[in-house]
VOFIFI-471536 format. One record per atom (N, C-alpha, C): residue in three letters; x, y, z negated; atom name. Coordinates in steps of 0.02 Angstrom, whole numbers. Atoms other than C-alpha are relative to their C-alpha. Layout:
N
+------+--------+--------+--------+------+
! type !     xx !     yy !     zz ! atom !
+------+--------+--------+--------+------+
!  Ala !      X !      Y !      Z !   CA !
...
+------+--------+--------+--------+------+
This chain:
117
+------+--------+--------+--------+------+
! type !     xx !     yy !     zz ! atom !
+------+--------+--------+--------+------+
!  Leu !    -28 !     48 !    -47 !    N !
!  Leu !  -3344 ! -10430 !   2269 !   CA !
!  Leu !     -9 !     23 !     72 !    C !
!  Phe !      8 !    -26 !    -67 !    N !
!  Phe !  -3414 ! -10342 !   2422 !   CA !
!  Phe !     56 !     50 !     17 !    C !
!  Val !    -55 !    -47 !    -11 !    N !
!  Val !  -3284 ! -10205 !   2402 !   CA !
!  Val !     65 !    -38 !     14 !    C !
!  Ile !    -60 !     41 !    -11 !    N !
!  Ile !  -3147 ! -10337 !   2389 !   CA !
!  Ile !     -2 !    -31 !     69 !    C !
!  Gly !      7 !     27 !    -68 !    N !
!  Gly !  -3214 ! -10419 !   2547 !   CA !
!  Gly !     17 !     52 !     53 !    C !
!  Ser !    -16 !    -55 !    -47 !    N !
!  Ser !  -3204 ! -10251 !   2636 !   CA !
!  Ser !     75 !     15 !      0 !    C !
!  Met !    -72 !    -14 !      5 !    N !
!  Met !  -3027 ! -10223 !   2572 !   CA !
!  Met !     40 !    -55 !     36 !    C !
!  Leu !    -36 !     55 !    -32 !    N !
!  Leu !  -2972 ! -10395 !   2632 !   CA !
!  Leu !     -9 !      0 !     76 !    C !
!  Ala !     15 !      1 !    -72 !    N !
!  Ala !  -3053 ! -10371 !   2803 !   CA !
!  Ala !     31 !     60 !     36 !    C !
!  Thr !    -28 !    -61 !    -29 !    N !
!  Thr !  -2966 ! -10203 !   2831 !   CA !
!  Thr !     76 !     -2 !     -1 !    C !
!  Lys !    -73 !     -1 !     -2 !    N !
!  Lys !  -2787 ! -10182 !   2886 !   CA !
!  Lys !     27 !     46 !    -54 !    C !
!  Pro !    -29 !    -42 !     53 !    N !
!  Pro !  -2675 ! -10114 !   2747 !   CA !
!  Pro !     14 !     71 !     24 !    C !
!  Gly !    -12 !    -70 !    -17 !    N !
!  Gly !  -2666 !  -9925 !   2745 !   CA !
!  Gly !    -57 !     34 !     37 !    C !
!  Lys !     56 !    -29 !    -37 !    N !
!  Lys !  -2827 !  -9901 !   2844 !   CA !
!  Lys !    -57 !     16 !    -48 !    C !
!  Glu !     57 !    -20 !     41 !    N !
!  Glu !  -2973 !  -9806 !   2765 !   CA !
!  Glu !    -59 !    -47 !     14 !    C !
!  Ile !     59 !     42 !    -10 !    N !
!  Ile !  -3127 !  -9913 !   2735 !   CA !
!  Ile !    -65 !     37 !    -16 !    C !
!  Gly !     59 !    -41 !     10 !    N !
!  Gly !  -3245 !  -9773 !   2686 !   CA !
!  Gly !    -39 !    -11 !    -64 !    C !
!  Ile !     32 !     11 !     65 !    N !
!  Ile !  -3290 !  -9836 !   2512 !   CA !
!  Ile !     54 !      2 !    -54 !    C !
!  Lys !    -47 !      1 !     56 !    N !
!  Lys !  -3211 !  -9827 !   2340 !   CA !
!  Lys !     29 !    -70 !     -6 !    C !
!  Val !    -33 !     65 !      2 !    N !
!  Val !  -3084 !  -9967 !   2332 !   CA !
!  Val !     20 !    -17 !    -72 !    C !
!  Ile !    -26 !     22 !     64 !    N !
!  Ile !  -3020 ! -10069 !   2185 !   CA !
!  Ile !     68 !     33 !    -11 !    C !
!  Asp !    -64 !    -31 !     16 !    N !
!  Asp !  -2880 !  -9975 !   2100 !   CA !
!  Asp !     17 !    -16 !    -73 !    C !
!  Glu !    -22 !     14 !     68 !    N !
!  Glu !  -2786 !  -9977 !   1936 !   CA !
!  Glu !    -53 !     18 !    -51 !    C !
!  Ser !     52 !    -20 !     47 !    N !
!  Ser !  -2927 !  -9884 !   1849 !   CA !
!  Ser !    -57 !    -50 !     -3 !    C !
!  Ser !     51 !     52 !     -1 !    N !
!  Ser !  -3048 ! -10022 !   1901 !   CA !
!  Ser !     19 !    -57 !    -47 !    C !
!  Val !    -26 !     53 !     43 !    N !
!  Val !  -2940 ! -10152 !   1814 !   CA !
!  Val !     -2 !     24 !    -73 !    C !
!  Glu !      0 !    -27 !     68 !    N !
!  Glu !  -2920 ! -10040 !   1661 !   CA !
!  Glu !    -70 !      4 !    -29 !    C !
!  Gln !     69 !     -3 !     24 !    N !
!  Gln !  -3109 ! -10015 !   1649 !   CA !
!  Gln !    -24 !    -69 !    -22 !    C !
!  Leu !     18 !     68 !     20 !    N !
!  Leu !  -3137 ! -10203 !   1647 !   CA !
!  Leu !     32 !    -19 !    -66 !    C !
!  Glu !    -35 !     16 !     63 !    N !
!  Glu !  -3007 ! -10220 !   1510 !   CA !
!  Glu !    -30 !     37 !    -59 !    C !
!  Arg !     34 !    -36 !     55 !    N !
!  Arg !  -3093 ! -10085 !   1406 !   CA !
!  Arg !    -66 !    -34 !    -18 !    C !
!  Trp !     64 !     34 !     14 !    N !
!  Trp !  -3261 ! -10172 !   1425 !   CA !
!  Trp !     12 !    -66 !    -36 !    C !
!  Met !    -16 !     63 !     34 !    N !
!  Met !  -3181 ! -10337 !   1375 !   CA !
!  Met !     17 !     12 !    -73 !    C !
!  Asp !    -20 !    -16 !     69 !    N !
!  Asp !  -3103 ! -10259 !   1220 !   CA !
!  Asp !    -61 !     19 !    -42 !    C !
!  Glu !     60 !    -20 !     37 !    N !
!  Glu !  -3270 ! -10180 !   1170 !   CA !
!  Glu !    -43 !    -60 !    -18 !    C !
!  Leu !     40 !     59 !     14 !    N !
!  Leu !  -3363 ! -10344 !   1186 !   CA !
!  Leu !     35 !    -47 !    -48 !    C !
!  Asp !    -38 !     48 !     40 !    N !
!  Asp !  -3226 ! -10448 !   1108 !   CA !
!  Asp !      2 !     20 !    -74 !    C !
!  Glu !     -1 !    -24 !     70 !    N !
!  Glu !  -3223 ! -10339 !    951 !   CA !
!  Glu !    -63 !    -22 !    -38 !    C !
!  Gln !     63 !     19 !     32 !    N !
!  Gln !  -3403 ! -10392 !    917 !   CA !
!  Gln !     -8 !    -76 !     -7 !    C !
!  Leu !      6 !     72 !     -1 !    N !
!  Leu !  -3369 ! -10578 !    936 !   CA !
!  Leu !     47 !    -32 !    -51 !    C !
!  Pro !    -46 !     35 !     44 !    N !
!  Pro !  -3296 ! -10704 !    815 !   CA !
!  Pro !     60 !    -25 !     40 !    C !
!  Pro !    -58 !     25 !    -36 !    N !
!  Pro !  -3120 ! -10762 !    860 !   CA !
!  Pro !    -15 !    -69 !     31 !    C !
!  Leu !     10 !     63 !    -35 !    N !
!  Leu !  -3119 ! -10905 !    985 !   CA !
!  Leu !     53 !    -49 !    -25 !    C !
!  Lys !    -46 !     49 !     28 !    N !
!  Lys !  -3041 ! -11058 !    902 !   CA !
!  Lys !     -1 !    -66 !     37 !    C !
!  Asn !      7 !     63 !    -37 !    N !
!  Asn !  -3099 ! -11197 !   1019 !   CA !
!  Asn !    -21 !     16 !     71 !    C !
!  Phe !     30 !     -5 !    -66 !    N !
!  Phe !  -3142 ! -11226 !   1199 !   CA !
!  Phe !    -75 !     -4 !     -9 !    C !
!  Ile !     73 !      5 !      5 !    N !
!  Ile !  -3327 ! -11197 !   1225 !   CA !
!  Ile !    -28 !    -22 !     67 !    C !
!  Leu !     33 !     24 !    -60 !    N !
!  Leu !  -3446 ! -11276 !   1348 !   CA !
!  Leu !    -53 !     50 !     23 !    C !
!  Pro !     52 !    -46 !    -24 !    N !
!  Pro !  -3559 ! -11173 !   1460 !   CA !
!  Pro !    -69 !    -28 !    -14 !    C !
!  Gly !     69 !     22 !      8 !    N !
!  Gly !  -3745 ! -11179 !   1433 !   CA !
!  Gly !    -32 !     27 !    -63 !    C !
!  Gly !     38 !    -20 !     59 !    N !
!  Gly !  -3874 ! -11158 !   1298 !   CA !
!  Gly !    -57 !     47 !     16 !    C !
!  His !     52 !    -47 !    -22 !    N !
!  His !  -3978 ! -11030 !   1393 !   CA !
!  His !     16 !     17 !     74 !    C !
!  Pro !    -13 !    -17 !    -71 !    N !
!  Pro !  -4001 ! -10985 !   1579 !   CA !
!  Pro !     44 !     62 !      9 !    C !
!  Ala !    -41 !    -60 !     -7 !    N !
!  Ala !  -3922 ! -10813 !   1552 !   CA !
!  Ala !     74 !    -15 !    -13 !    C !
!  Ile !    -69 !     19 !     15 !    N !
!  Ile !  -3766 ! -10891 !   1475 !   CA !
!  Ile !     28 !    -41 !     58 !    C !
!  Ser !    -22 !     41 !    -57 !    N !
!  Ser !  -3756 ! -11019 !   1615 !   CA !
!  Ser !     14 !     43 !     61 !    C !
!  Ala !    -11 !    -45 !    -57 !    N !
!  Ala !  -3772 ! -10879 !   1744 !   CA !
!  Ala !     67 !     36 !     -6 !    C !
!  Cys !    -66 !    -32 !     10 !    N !
!  Cys !  -3621 ! -10790 !   1668 !   CA !
!  Cys !     56 !    -49 !     16 !    C !
!  His !    -52 !     50 !    -13 !    N !
!  His !  -3519 ! -10951 !   1675 !   CA !
!  His !      3 !    -17 !     75 !    C !
!  Leu !      1 !     14 !    -72 !    N !
!  Leu !  -3574 ! -10985 !   1855 !   CA !
!  Leu !     35 !     57 !     37 !    C !
!  Ala !    -32 !    -58 !    -31 !    N !
!  Ala !  -3523 ! -10808 !   1905 !   CA !
!  Ala !     75 !     -2 !    -12 !    C !
!  Arg !    -71 !      5 !     16 !    N !
!  Arg !  -3356 ! -10835 !   1817 !   CA !
!  Arg !     35 !    -52 !     44 !    C !
!  Cys !    -30 !     53 !    -43 !    N !
!  Cys !  -3324 ! -10997 !   1913 !   CA !
!  Cys !      6 !     23 !     72 !    C !
!  Ile !     -3 !    -26 !    -68 !    N !
!  Ile !  -3366 ! -10913 !   2078 !   CA !
!  Ile !     56 !     51 !      7 !    C !
!  Cys !    -54 !    -50 !      0 !    N !
!  Cys !  -3249 ! -10771 !   2034 !   CA !
!  Cys !     69 !    -34 !      0 !    C !
!  Arg !    -64 !     37 !      2 !    N !
!  Arg !  -3108 ! -10894 !   1992 !   CA !
!  Arg !     14 !    -31 !     69 !    C !
!  Arg !    -10 !     30 !    -67 !    N !
!  Arg !  -3136 ! -10982 !   2159 !   CA !
!  Arg !     22 !     54 !     49 !    C !
!  Ala !    -20 !    -55 !    -43 !    N !
!  Ala !  -3125 ! -10814 !   2248 !   CA !
!  Ala !     73 !     19 !    -13 !    C !
!  Glu !    -69 !    -16 !     17 !    N !
!  Glu !  -2964 ! -10777 !   2154 !   CA !
!  Glu !     49 !    -50 !     30 !    C !
!  Arg !    -44 !     51 !    -29 !    N !
!  Arg !  -2887 ! -10943 !   2208 !   CA !
!  Arg !      6 !      8 !     75 !    C !
!  Arg !     -2 !     -9 !    -73 !    N !
!  Arg !  -2934 ! -10910 !   2389 !   CA !
!  Arg !     40 !     61 !     20 !    C !
!  Val !    -39 !    -60 !    -15 !    N !
!  Val !  -2861 ! -10735 !   2386 !   CA !
!  Val !     74 !    -13 !    -12 !    C !
!  Val !    -70 !     18 !     12 !    N !
!  Val !  -2700 ! -10803 !   2310 !   CA !
!  Val !     27 !    -40 !     59 !    C !
!  Ser !    -21 !     39 !    -58 !    N !
!  Ser !  -2691 ! -10931 !   2451 !   CA !
!  Ser !      9 !     45 !     61 !    C !
!  Leu !     -5 !    -47 !    -55 !    N !
!  Leu !  -2724 ! -10793 !   2577 !   CA !
!  Leu !     63 !     43 !     -5 !    C !
!  Ser !    -58 !    -43 !     10 !    N !
!  Ser !  -2584 ! -10689 !   2500 !   CA !
!  Ser !     66 !    -34 !     21 !    C !
!  His !    -60 !     36 !    -23 !    N !
!  His !  -2459 ! -10826 !   2548 !   CA !
!  His !      8 !      6 !     75 !    C !
!  Ala !     -2 !     -3 !    -73 !    N !
!  Ala !  -2504 ! -10804 !   2731 !   CA !
!  Ala !     -6 !     71 !     28 !    C !
!  Asp !     14 !    -67 !    -24 !    N !
!  Asp !  -2551 ! -10620 !   2743 !   CA !
!  Asp !     12 !     50 !    -56 !    C !
!  Gln !    -11 !    -53 !     50 !    N !
!  Gln !  -2525 ! -10454 !   2656 !   CA !
!  Gln !    -65 !     14 !    -37 !    C !
!  Val !     58 !    -11 !     42 !    N !
!  Val !  -2647 ! -10435 !   2511 !   CA !
!  Val !     20 !     48 !    -56 !    C !
!  Asp !    -12 !    -46 !     56 !    N !
!  Asp !  -2657 ! -10291 !   2387 !   CA !
!  Asp !     -3 !    -40 !    -65 !    C !
!  His !     -4 !     41 !     60 !    N !
!  His !  -2601 ! -10372 !   2224 !   CA !
!  His !    -52 !     21 !    -53 !    C !
!  Leu !     53 !    -22 !     46 !    N !
!  Leu !  -2731 ! -10268 !   2129 !   CA !
!  Leu !    -64 !    -40 !      9 !    C !
!  Ile !     59 !     42 !    -11 !    N !
!  Ile !  -2866 ! -10375 !   2209 !   CA !
!  Ile !      4 !    -63 !    -42 !    C !
!  Ile !     -9 !     61 !     39 !    N !
!  Ile !  -2796 ! -10531 !   2128 !   CA !
!  Ile !     -6 !     16 !    -75 !    C !
!  Arg !      4 !    -20 !     71 !    N !
!  Arg !  -2775 ! -10441 !   1961 !   CA !
!  Arg !    -72 !     14 !    -20 !    C !
!  Tyr !     69 !    -17 !     15 !    N !
!  Tyr !  -2952 ! -10374 !   1970 !   CA !
!  Tyr !    -44 !    -63 !     -6 !    C !
!  Leu !     39 !     62 !      3 !    N !
!  Leu !  -3027 ! -10545 !   2008 !   CA !
!  Leu !     16 !    -39 !    -63 !    C !
!  Asn !    -19 !     35 !     61 !    N !
!  Asn !  -2929 ! -10620 !   1864 !   CA !
!  Asn !    -33 !     31 !    -61 !    C !
!  Arg !     30 !    -35 !     57 !    N !
!  Arg !  -2989 ! -10488 !   1742 !   CA !
!  Arg !    -76 !     -6 !      1 !    C !
!  Leu !     73 !      6 !     -6 !    N !
!  Leu !  -3167 ! -10498 !   1809 !   CA !
!  Leu !    -24 !    -68 !    -26 !    C !
!  Ser !     20 !     66 !     24 !    N !
!  Ser !  -3175 ! -10685 !   1776 !   CA !
!  Ser !      8 !     -4 !    -76 !    C !
!  Asp !     -7 !     -3 !     73 !    N !
!  Asp !  -3108 ! -10655 !   1600 !   CA !
!  Asp !    -57 !     40 !    -32 !    C !
!  Tyr !     56 !    -40 !     25 !    N !
!  Tyr !  -3239 ! -10520 !   1575 !   CA !
!  Tyr !    -65 !    -41 !     -1 !    C !
!  Leu !     61 !     40 !     -4 !    N !
!  Leu !  -3377 ! -10639 !   1631 !   CA !
!  Leu !     -2 !    -53 !    -55 !    C !
!  Phe !     -3 !     48 !     55 !    N !
!  Phe !  -3318 ! -10768 !   1503 !   CA !
!  Phe !    -19 !     34 !    -66 !    C !
!  Ile !     15 !    -36 !     62 !    N !
!  Ile !  -3322 ! -10640 !   1363 !   CA !
!  Ile !    -73 !     21 !      0 !    C !
!  Leu !     71 !    -19 !     -6 !    N !
!  Leu !  -3491 ! -10580 !   1427 !   CA !
!  Leu !    -45 !    -59 !    -18 !    C !
!  Ser !     41 !     59 !     16 !    N !
!  Ser !  -3559 ! -10758 !   1415 !   CA !
!  Ser !     -3 !    -10 !    -76 !    C !
!  Arg !      0 !      6 !     73 !    N !
!  Arg !  -3506 ! -10763 !   1232 !   CA !
!  Arg !    -42 !     54 !    -33 !    C !
!  Ala !     40 !    -55 !     28 !    N !
!  Ala !  -3584 ! -10593 !   1198 !   CA !
!  Ala !    -74 !    -12 !     11 !    C !
!  Val !     71 !     16 !    -14 !    N !
!  Val !  -3747 ! -10648 !   1281 !   CA !
!  Val !    -23 !    -54 !    -48 !    C !
!  Ala !     18 !     53 !     48 !    N !
!  Ala !  -3747 ! -10805 !   1174 !   CA !
!  Ala !    -12 !     29 !    -69 !    C !
!  Gln !      8 !    -31 !     66 !    N !
!  Gln !  -3723 ! -10701 !   1019 !   CA !
!  Gln !    -64 !     42 !     -3 !    C !
!  Gln !     60 !    -42 !     -1 !    N !
!  Gln !  -3860 ! -10579 !   1069 !   CA !
!  Gln !    -64 !    -42 !      0 !    C !
!  Leu !     59 !     44 !     -3 !    N !
!  Leu !  -3981 ! -10722 !   1105 !   CA !
!  Leu !     -3 !    -47 !    -61 !    C !
!  Asn !     -4 !     44 !     59 !    N !
!  Asn !  -3929 ! -10808 !    942 !   CA !
!  Asn !      4 !    -74 !     20 !    C !
!  Val !    -10 !     69 !    -24 !    N !
!  Val !  -3875 ! -10964 !   1037 !   CA !
!  Val !     70 !    -21 !    -23 !    C !
!  Ala !    -65 !     25 !     24 !    N !
!  Ala !  -3736 ! -11065 !    953 !   CA !
!  Ala !     43 !    -23 !     59 !    C !
!  Glu !    -46 !     24 !    -52 !    N !
!  Glu !  -3582 ! -11095 !   1060 !   CA !
!  Glu !     10 !    -75 !     -9 !    C !
!  Arg !    -11 !     72 !      2 !    N !
!  Arg !  -3559 ! -11277 !   1106 !   CA !
!  Arg !     74 !    -13 !      6 !    C !
!  Val !    -72 !     13 !      2 !    N !
!  Val !  -3384 ! -11330 !   1057 !   CA !
!  Val !     15 !    -64 !     39 !    C !
!  Trp !    -22 !     59 !    -37 !    N !
!  Trp !  -3294 ! -11450 !   1174 !   CA !
!  Trp !     37 !    -46 !    -48 !    C !
!  Lys !    -34 !     49 !     42 !    N !
!  Lys !  -3242 ! -11609 !   1086 !   CA !
!  Lys !     30 !    -54 !     45 !    C !
!  Pro !    -30 !     52 !    -42 !    N !
!  Pro !  -3116 ! -11724 !   1169 !   CA !
!  Pro !    -24 !    -69 !    -20 !    C !
!  Arg !     24 !     68 !     13 !    N !
!  Arg !  -3166 ! -11905 !   1185 !   CA !
!  Arg !     55 !    -44 !    -26 !    C !
+------+--------+--------+--------+------+
């Protein structure tokens, strides 16, 4: 997220002196998601966050990432934003969700299924 902040604070086309988010960054996240997802049972219901502090931390990070994504999308309506930033944030939040499920599985914590009232 610090790299994304640097990218957003720098005029397009100007060097920022650090490795920036690129297509390979998005592809790496997708590979990690696929690797984790292969080890998990198929998701058939909405699940609720919680059950262990580590699981909750993953969900909190995911929510913060989604908020950042929404703000960058809003910014993109008013200013020029590299579309890869939005894609990366979207994939990162998806990765954090899958990570929360993998952590639950590793800790042997049952997922809490959401039940409508």
